[in-house]
C-alpha positions, 0 to 999 in steps of 0.5 A: 897469827899473821899472814903478812910475812912477805911473799914469793912472788917475785918477777925477776930473780935478784941473782940471774935475772931470770924469772923466779915468779912465786918460787921461794929459791930461784929454780934457775941459780938457787939465789933465795929470793926475798919476802916482799909481799903478802904470802899465806902458808899455803902458797909457801909450799904452791898449795891451793888454799884447801882444807884437804891436804895430802900430809905425805906430799906436804911433808915432802915439800917441807923438806925440800925447802928446808933443804934449799934454805939451810944455812950450810948451803947459804954461809958464803952467800950475800948478808942480804940472802943470808937474812932472807934465808932465815926468814924463809926458814922461819916462815917454812917452819911455821907454815908446816907446822900450821897446815900439817895439824887439822885443827891449826889448818882449819883455824888458818883457813878461817882467818884466810877467810876474815874469821876466827872463833873468837868470841865463840869460843868463850861460849859453851857450844850448846851440844857440850852443855850437859858434858861440861856440866858433868865433867866440872861436877866429877872433878869438884868430886875428886878435889874434894876427895883427893887429900882425904885418901878416899878418892879410889871410886870417884877417880875412876868415874873421872877415868871413865868420863876421860875416856869418854871425851876421848871418843867424842873428840874422835868423833868430832873429827871425823866430823872435821875431816867429812867437812873438810872435804865437803867445803873443798868440793862444794869450793871447786865446783863453785857452790861453796856457801856461807853455812860450810864457813859456819859449820867448819868454824862450829866443828872447830869449835866444838873440837877446841872446847873438847880439848880444854876439858880434856886438859883439864881432866888430865891436870886433876887425875895427875894430882889426884 
């Protein structure tokens, strides 16, 4: 994931000569500003780098920018501005898809702080070790009996495991939202600590691993 998409921190609009600092589209003449420096997905929507997001507000900002950048409005503009419009549209779309999803938002936020799940995500989180062993065992049982026509009992057990995984994902997701609120609050108060970042990373790793388990279970249930 890259954040080097260019920036809207243009001082003077290329169209009207007025100040267009941090505007993707000039508020004076409507000219699309070139993306010339680094910008992050939060800046794209003129939002602070916060983990807690008002999704309705985000959607409104997305629709507003999309309308301003619509090709029908730029068809008679210069080739340079049309190209800038296409680049800006691609950036807006990627930014929206990332920020609206809490997990992707968290992962992107980590990247802005020079962190990623990386190797940590290759290891089973200690709190999931027993769950991973149980799931793998049940899936092996399901594969073993799948072709023998006697999978009903095992299937019900796997379905029960799937339900438990879903509940656990809901619980971890709630923990993630609580962590987001706490991290933002600490940052706003100037008391942000490295352990806030570490906790965010740990919860995201756990949630990512749970999603992988759910995917594996769903795949085997579909094949059964």
